[in-house]
Structures are given as C-alpha cells and as structure tokens.
C-alpha positions, -999 to +999 in steps of 0.1 A: +149+734+309+137+723+276+119+690+272+116+673+234+102+643+229+107+621+194+085+598+184+100+577+156+083+549+142+105+523+124+097+497+100+108+469+122+101+453+154+119+457+186+137+428+187+152+436+151+159+471+158+184+457+189+206+447+162+205+478+141+211+498+172+244+482+178+257+485+144+248+521+145+267+529+179+299+509+160+293+529+128+291+564+146+322+554+163+340+545+130+327+577+113+341+600+142+377+586+142+391+600+110+418+627+107+435+646+132+413+662+163+389+633+158+381+600+174+364+584+201+377+572+234+363+543+252+373+550+288+346+523+305+331+497+290+313+474+319+281+457+329+259+473+358+231+458+379+205+476+395+207+508+377+187+529+349+163+505+331+177+477+357+206+455+344+229+469+314+258+483+299+276+511+310+301+534+288+320+562+295+334+579+262+349+610+250+343+622+213+367+650+201+353+670+181+379+692+166+380+681+132+344+694+128+353+728+136+371+753+112+409+758+118+408+794+131+380+788+155+397+756+170+432+776+171+416+800+199+393+775+219+408+758+250+410+718+247+384+715+270+358+729+244+369+701+218+356+675+235+322+661+244+317+635+274+290+607+270+278+585+296+256+556+285+233+532+300+223+506+277+194+482+292+177+475+262+148+486+253+157+512+276+186+536+273+199+564+288+225+589+272+239+618+290+263+643+274+285+672+287+312+698+275+339+705+302+342+741+284+303+747+294+301+733+331+261+741+334+255+725+298+237+689+304+219+667+276+203+636+289+184+614+264+162+588+279+148+563+251+120+535+252+115+510+222+082+500+220+061+479+194+033+504+198+039+528+163+046+558+188+009+560+200+015+559+238+013+592+256+034+590+288+059+564+283+084+583+305+061+589+334+065+623+331+051+647+359+024+673+349+049+704+348+070+683+325+042+675+303+032+711+300+069+719+290+071+689+265+075+695+229+066+664+207+082+655+176+066+628+155+081+615+124+053+596+104+058+560+087+040+528+090+053+492+091+051+496+053+076+527+049+106+520+027+136+544+020+154+549-011+189+565-015+204+574-046+241+578-047+266+589-072+284+566-094+315+585-099+335+563-073+344+531-089+310+539-112+288+511-102+253+508-093+244+484-064+214+476-048+212+453-013+179+445+005+184+434+042+145+428+052+120+412+070+084+414+056+086+450+068+119+465+059+135+471+024+166+495+016+176+501-018+208+521-028+212+530-065+237+549-082+228+584-097+245+600-128+261+631-108+287+631-079+276+650-047+242+653-061+214+628-051+174+621-050+158+607-022+124+592-017+100+584+013+069+564+010+041+571+036+017+545+029-012+521+039-008+488+033-029+489+001-018+521-017+018+537-017+032+567-035+069+574-042+078+613-047+113+615-059+130+649-063+156+654-084+189+675-080+176+700-104+152+728-102+122+722-124+133+687-130+119+659-111+115+621-111+083+608-098+072+571-090+040+558-083+032+523-067-003+512-069-004+477-049-020+451-033+000+424-015+003+406-049+010+433-075+031+464-075+040+485-104+069+512-101+074+539-128+107+563-123+115+591-149+146+603-152+156+640-148+164+642-186+136+649-213+132+620-236+153+602-215+140+580-185+141+548-163+114+525-159+110+497-133+084+472-133+077+450-103+053+421-110+049+399-081+037+374-056+047+377-021+074+352-032+092+367-063+096+400-078+114+412-110+128+450-113+142+459-146+156+495-148+164+509-179+194+537-178+188+572-191+212+558-217+205+543-249+216+506-254+231+507-214+211+496-186+213+478-153+187+448-143+179+435-109+164+404-098+147+396-068+146+360-056+124+360-021+108+344+003+085+367+028+114+372+050+146+376+032+151+393-001+183+401-020+189+424-051+219+418-074+223+447-099+248+444-128+257+477-145+279+482-175+311+498-170+324+509-204+328+545-216+323+551-251+347+571-274+330+602-272+334+610-233+302+600-221+301+584-185+297+550-183+262+536-165+269+521-145+115+565+189+119+588+202+153+597+203+186+600+182+206+576+205+211+548+181+230+576+160+255+586+187 
C-alpha cells in the first residue's frame, strides 16, 4: 500500500476555501461533460449523519472517461474500463473520497483531506499508525499567505486582455493575455511579507521575462520585460494599502493596456481595457493536502 501525504498551503482561510471547494467541484463536473464518451453522472446526493467526519453530504458519481483515451484504444476496451466510480463524504473541513474502476477490481484510491489554518505545519493530522507513518511520503507545496499566481493566456480568441482580482487581503489572481495562442508564461511568487520576487519564463528558449517586487506593505514596484529585444512591458505600482495603480505598456508602439485598482484592504478589482484594431500591415491587435477540490 502506498501512503502519500500532500501538504498544500493556500493563500486563504479555511472559511474562504469552503466556497472555492464548491466552485471547483462544479467546474470539474462541467469540464468533464463535453463530447461523446464523457460526462459525470450523479447517482446519489444526500445528507448523512454519524459518518466520516460526523455529519455531511454523501455523493456517488460515475465519471465517463472514454473521451480521454485514443479511439483505437477505447475500441478494444470493455465499457467497465471506461468509467470511474467516486464516493465522497463531505463534512467540511474534513472530506473523504474513494475511487474505483470496475474493470480493475483490486484497485482502490482513497483520499482523506483536512483543511486547517496551520500552514501545513502539523505532523500527524490523520492519526496514522507508526507503520503507516513509515510508509508515508510527504509532498510539500511551498507557499505563504502572500503567494500570488499570474496566468498569462492567449489573445487569439476575441483578442482581448482581461484582469480580475477576487481577493481578500491574502488572495489575488491576475489573468493577462499573451501574444501567442497555446503559448503562455506563468509566474509564482514565493515570498515573505517584506520582499517578493517574480520569475516569469517566456515561451521561447533563451528568452524570458522577469519581474522583481521590492516591497513594504505600502509600496511595490513591478518591472516586466517582454520576450522581444528592445520591446518591453512595464508595470509600476505606487500604492498604499488602499489604492494601487498598474500601467502596462504593450510590446507594440502606440498600443497599450491600462489597469486601475481601486481597493480597500478586503476587495480589489482590476479593469484592463485593450485596443482591438489591426493595422493594415497585418500586425495582430494588442489586446492540503489533497486534490479533492479538483475532483
């Protein structure tokens, strides 16, 4: 038996993540319900008492996974191999999930999850036996309460730049368009409350974008270079804890996007307006422990 423990520190409280968990469950079900040979059947959805974690909600679902397999491989498999059965007991902040595949009778994947306001520092939250502790492997995802994630997506459908921050004082998410479809850059901030550094890898070898945040709680500065020599985007944050302004210049001359943050310490919203025209030369317009919440 393999025992794997994941400790995932998230930039939100247990109370905030309860909403995020419900959203991710619904999003995963929707994502899996597209095309032939896909979909999620909810067979049972009912409350329970005196079960795992005490009282909660029990669900029994069937995931049809045929769409994830090549057609030739799907054609030779029995139908029992194209489905995964999920039983889940949600007694937040404790959840238990069990996966089976009828085609492989001896296969069982069981996930127990506890959500704790401890930053992943507790050692034996599941009360494992000594023999289980010896088998246990721990995977730690490093983050602090100051972690932010930037996702840069492509502008090629409807060519636009959008930015949305759904935040408390500990959570911020920015989505910005990049110039190429199916190519993207991502950045992760591993930080203390005083100094934060962003490293953004570009989609091209030997070309990269970098950003450095030197900050106190009052002033932050971001410099983002583009993947093109002599072309760059810059962003400057001059802020107090109440108001921040971001100006992002695009890699194309005379074309730019701007964003303004009007905020309190609890909620911030970014509105980024982009230019959508195309020039006559054909240049493109600018425009913790578990994965339970993802299943």
